[in-house]
N, C-alpha and C positions, 0 to 999 in steps of 0.2 A: 358482630360475629366473632366468636372465639376460635382462633386458628392455632392456639398453642399446641393442641394435641396433634396437629398435622406436621409440625416442624420435624419430629424425628423421621417421619417417612420421607419428607422432602430431602433431608440430609442423605438418607440412604439412596434415594433415586439420583442424587447429584453424582454419585460415584458411577452410575450407569450411563450418564449423559455422554461421556467421551466414546463409550462403546456404541451407543445409539448413532452418534454422528459418524463414527468410523464405518459402521455398517451401512448407513445410508450413503456415505461417500463411495463405498465399494460398489454399491448397486448402481450409482450414477456413473462410476467409472466403467462398469461392465456394459453400460448402455451407450458409451461414447463410440463413435464410428472408428473402425480399424479394419485393415485388410483382413479378409477372412477367406480361408480356403474352401472352395466348393468341391465336395468329394466327387460329385458327378462330373464336373469339368475336369478335375484332375484325373479321374479314371479314364475319361474319353481321351485326354491328351497323352496319357501313357500308352494307350492302345494305338493311337495315331503314331506315336514315336516308334513303336515296334513295327507298324505297317510300313513306315518310310524306310526303316532299316531293311525290312524284307525286300524292298524294291532293289536294293543293291545286292543282297544275298538272301535268297537265291535268284531273285528276279532278273537283274541285269546280267549277273554271271551266266545264267542259262541262256538268256537272249543273245548276248554277244558270243558266248562259247559255241553255240550251235551254228553261228553264221560264218565262222572262220574254217580254214582247212584243218583236216584231222591232225596234222603235225604241230598245230599251234593252239589247240584248244585249252590246254592247261595254262600256258603262258597268258593267254587272253583272259581266262578266268582269274588268274593271279593278279592281274592289273586292277581289278575291282576289289578282290578279296583283301589285298594288302592295305587298301585305303581305309578299310574299316578300322584298322589299327593306327595307321599313320595319321590320317585326318583327325581321329579322335584325340591322339596325343597332342597334335598341334592346337586343336580346339581347347583342350584343357590348359595348355601352357599359356598361349596368348591370343589364340584365334577368337574365342568368345569375347574377350575384352576388346579387341580391335573392332569387332562387329557391333557390340551392344553396350560398351561402356560409354561414359560421358566423354565427349571430345569435341572435334570441330565438325564441319559439314562433310568431311571426307573419310575420317577414320576415328575410332575411339581410342582412349588412352590404354595402351597395351598392358600397363601395370595395375590398373584399377582392379581387375579380376584375375591377376596373374596366378596361374595354376589354380584357378577357380576360388581364390581367396574371397570370402564373403558371399559366395553363391550357395545359399543354403535352402532351407525349407520354407522360409518366409517369402510371401509373394513380392514381386517387384511391380508395384502398381503402374509404373510407366508403360510396361509392356503387357502384363497379364495379371490383373489383381486378384484372380480367384484360384490361381494354381501356384505351387511353390516355384521360386525362381529356378530351382534345380530342374524341375520338369520342363520349363521353358528352354533352359539351356540344352537339355538332352534332345528335345524336339528339333531345335535349330541345328544341333550337331549333325543330325542325320542328313540335312540338306548339304552340309559341308562335306559329307562323305560321298554322296551320290553325284554331286556336280562335277568334280574332277574325274570321277569314274566314267562319266559320259564321254569325256575327251578321249579316253583310252581307245574307244572304238575306231577313231580316225587313224591311229598310228599302229593298229594291231598288225602283227605278223612281221614287224621289222624294227622295233625299237628295243634297245638294250635295257635290262631291268634296272641296273644301278643308276644310269642317267635319268630313267623314268622317275625313280623315287626323288631324285634331286629336283627335277623339273616340277613335279607335283607339290613338293614342299614349298618351293618358291611361289608357285601359282596360287596355292591356297592362301598364303599369307599376304601376297602382294596384289592379287586380283580379286579372289572370292570375298575375303573378309572385308576389304574396303567397300566393295560394291554392296555387300549386305548392310553395311552401316549407312551408306548413301541412300539406300532405298527403304530400309526398315529401321535403322537406328534413330534414336532420339536426336533431332536436329540435323539429320542427314539431308544432303543437298536435294534429293528427290522425294523426301518423305512428305507426302501430302497431309498426313495426320499429325505430325509432330514437328512442325516448324520448318519444313523444307522450303527451299527457294523456288524450285520448279516442281509443281505437284504432279508426279507420275504415279499412276495407279498400277501396282503389281502385287496382286493378292498373295500368290504363292510361289513366285519365282520365275516369271517369264524373262525378265532382265537378269536377275541375280543368278539364276540357274541355267536356263536354256540358251538364251542369246549369248551370254558370256562364254559358256562351254562350247557352243556351236561355232562361234568365231574362232576361239582358241583351237578347236579341232581342225578347222580349215587351214589356219596358219601352220599348225604343226604338220599336217599332212603334206602341204606344199614344201615346207622346209626340209622334211625328211626325204622327200622324193617318193616316186612310185615304187610299189613292190616289184621285184624282179618278174618280168613276164607280163606285167599289166600294161595295156588291156588286151594284148594279143592272145594270152593264155587264159583259159577259163579259171575263175576263182570261185568255185562252187561251194556253197555251205555244206559242211560235212554232216550235219544232223539238224534238219529243220524241226524235227519233233522237239528237241531241246529248246529251240527258239520259241516255239509255240507255248510250251509250258512257262517259259520266262515271260512271254507276253501276257498270259493270264495272271501271273503273279504281279506284274507291273500294273495292270489295270486295277486289281484289287488294292494294291498298295497305294495307288494314286488317290484313293479316297482319303487315306490318312494324310497324304501330301497336301491336298487342296482343302478338304473339309477341316482338317486339323489346323489349318492356318487361320481359322476363325478364333482359335485359342480358347474355345469353350464349347459346350455341348448344346448351344441354343439354336435358334431358328436360322442364323447365318450359316452354321455348319451344315444344316439340312439343305439349304439353298445351294451351297458350294458343292455338296455331294451330288445333288441332282444335275447341276450344270456340268460337272465332270463326266458323268455317265452319258448324257445325251450329246455332248460334243464328240465323245469317242464313237458313238453310234453314227453321227452324221459324217465324220471323217472316214470311217470304215466303208460305209455305203458309197461315198463319193469315190474313194480310191478304187474299190472293186468295180464300180460301174465304168469308170474311165479306162481302167486297164482292160476290162472285158471288151469294151468298144474299140480301143486302139490296138491292143495286142492280140485280140482274138479269143482270149480265155482268161478267167480270173484265177490268179495264183493264190495259194494259201499264204505264202510269205507276203504277198501284196496286201492281203487282208490284215495280217498282223502289223505290217508297217503302217497301214491306215489307222489302226487302233492307237498305236504309239503317237502318230501325228496328231490325232484328235486330242489326246491327253496332254501333249505338250502345248498345243494351241490354246486350250482353255485355261491352262494354269494361271496366267496373269489375270484373267477375267472372271474366274470362277466365283469370286465373292461379290461381284458387282453386276451380274446379269442374270436374267431368268432363263427358264428352259428353252423357249423358242429362240431367243438370241444365242444361247449356247449351241443349239443344234446348227444354226446358220454359221456360227463361227467354226464349228467342226467341219461342215461341208467345205467352207472356204479353205480351211487349213489342209484338209485331205487333198483337195484339188491342187493347191500350190505345192505341197510337199511331193505329190506324185510327179509333177513336171520338174521340180528341182532335182529329184533323184534320177529320173529317167531321161531328161533332156539337158538341163543345165550342167549337170556333172559331166556328161559326155561332151558338151560343147566346150567347156572350159578345160577339160582333160586333166582334172586333178584326181588323186587317188585317196579319197576319204573312204577307208576300207568298209565301214559299216554305216555310212550315210548319216553321220552325226550332224553335220552342217545342214544337209537337205531336209532333215526331219525336225531336229530340235531348234535350230536357229531360225530357219524359215517359218516353221510352224508357230513358234512363240512370237515372232515378229508380226505375223498376221493377227494373232490374238491380241497383242498389245495395241496395235493400231486400230483394229475394229472396236476395241473397248473404248477408244476415244469418242466414238459416236454412239455406242450402245450402253454405256454405264447408266444404271437405273437407280435413282434414289429410293424407289419402292423396295428394291432388293436390299440395298444398303443405305439407310437414311443418313449415315454419317457423311457421305460425300456431298450432301447438299448444304451442310452447315459447319464443317470442321475447318476447312482451309481458309486462312485469312491472309490478306496482303494489304499493307499500308492501312491497317485498322478496319478493313472491310472484309466481310465474309463473301467468299466466292464459291458458287456451286460448281462441282466438277461433273455434273451430269453430262451425258453425251452432247458434244458440240464440236464445231470446227476448232474452237480455241483449245479444248481438251485434247483433240486429236493432235494438235501442234505440240502440246506438252508431251504427249506420249512419243511423238516422233523425235523430239529432242532427247528423251531418255534412251531410245533405241540407238540414235546416232552416236551419243556419247559412249554407250556401252560397246558398240562395234569398234570405235576408235581406241578406247581405253584397253579393252581386252585384246584387240589385235596387236597393238603396239607393244603392250606389256608382255604378251606371249612371245612375240618375236624377240624381244630383248632377253627374256629369260632363256629361250632356246639358244640364243647366241652365246650367252654367258656359260650355260651348261656345256655347250659344244666346245668352248675354250678349255674347259676343265677335263672333259673326257668325251670320246666319240659317242654320238647319240645312236647311231645305227649299227646293227649287227653286220658282220662281214657277209659277203655274198655266199660264201661256203656255208656259214651257219644259217643263213636265211633259207638256203636250199634244204639243209638238214631239218630245219624246223626249230622254233624257239623252245618247244617243250624239252627237247634233248639238249640243245646248245646253251640255253640259259638256265635251265632248272634240273637237267639230268634225269628227267622222268618222261614217261610216256603214258598218255591217257588210256590207251587200249593195248593190252598185252596178250591178246589171244593169238 
C-alpha cells in the first residue's frame, strides 16, 4: 500500500495532537471530584441564618422587654441588641477560629481564621461541603449572638451596662467558643461525628446554647443578688403583648435554628423542622394543662412559656428523633420547666428575673437526656455507623450506654459553665462594680444607665 500521499496530512495533524490532548485533559479535569456549592443548600442556609438572627432581634428583645417593669424595658432590650454587634466582632476576630479551626479537643487555634482570614466562598468539606464556608461561619455566628443574650434575662433590672459588656466579652471567648469546639468542632472532645472521645449528640445547641447559658444565668443571678423588693413586692410584666409577639417570632426563628443545623436543604432539615414544631406543641399543651389544673386558670404568659420550653427542649434532639418522640420530649420538657419555674425557684429563693435557668437549662437537660434513649437511626442514619472507638464502629442509637454519654456531657457543661461564669463575674467585679446603686435601681435602668425612657406620653 502506498502511503506517501498521506504523509503531508499526518504532519499537519501532528500539530493538532497537543491541542487534542490538552482538550481531553481539561475534560478529564472537569470531571474530577471537587467541592461544589449547591445553590439550594446555600439559599436555605442563608434564610436560616437570617431566621436565627431574627430570634435575637426582634424575637428575644420583645420577649424579654415585655416581661420586665416599665422603667427597665429599654435597658433590657439593649442587653440583647448590643450583642448583635459585640458578639459579631468577637466572632470575626477570634471566636470563629476558637470554635471551628483545627486545634485540640477543647479549643481551636485562634490564629488560623484570625479576623476571618481564609474564610471565603469555597466550601469547607469538614463541616459543610455544599455551601461556602462564609455561609457556615455566618450561620454559626448567630448562635454566638443569641446564647449570651439568653443570660441577660437572669440579671435584668439590676446590672450595670459597662460591666455587662466586659462579662459578655469574656464569657463568649472563654465559655461559648470552647464549648462550640468541644461539641461541634473537628476533633472536639464530645463530637460524635468528628473524632470525639465521648460521643454526645447535640444537634442544634442543647449543651452549647441552652444548658451553658442557663447555668451561667443562675450563677449570675445568685452572684448579683435579688432585685430590691423581691419577692415581697410584685414584679409584674409591663407589657405581655410584646412578649407574645416575641414568642411568635422565636417559634418561627427556631425553625432556622434547628432545621438549619442540618447544614443543607435535604430530608434531615425537614425532619428537624417537624420535630421542632411538634415538641413545642407538646410542651405548650402540657404547661397549660398543669397550670389550669393547679392554679385554677390557664395564663397566656404560661402558654408562651410552654412554647419556649418545648423549643429549648427539642433543640439537642431535633435531628435525631421522629415526630412522636419529639412530641413526648416536648410534653416532658413543658412539665419539668413548669415545676422548675413555679416550685423550684420559690423553694431555692433565687431571683432569675426571666426564668432563664428554669426554661432553657432545665428544658434542654430533659431533651439531651431523653435523646440518649430515643435517638433513632431511621431519622439520622449517621448515628449508627459514624462513631468509632478502638477501631470498632459503635452505634449511638437509643440505649443506656448513650444515655450515660449524654449525662456526661450535661455534667461537664454544668461544672464548666458554672465555674467559669463565677470566675469571670469575680474578675469583672474586681475591676468595676457589677450592680447599679439602690437609688439607680429604684429610678430604673432606662434613665440611670441610658438616659432614655421607653414611654414619653
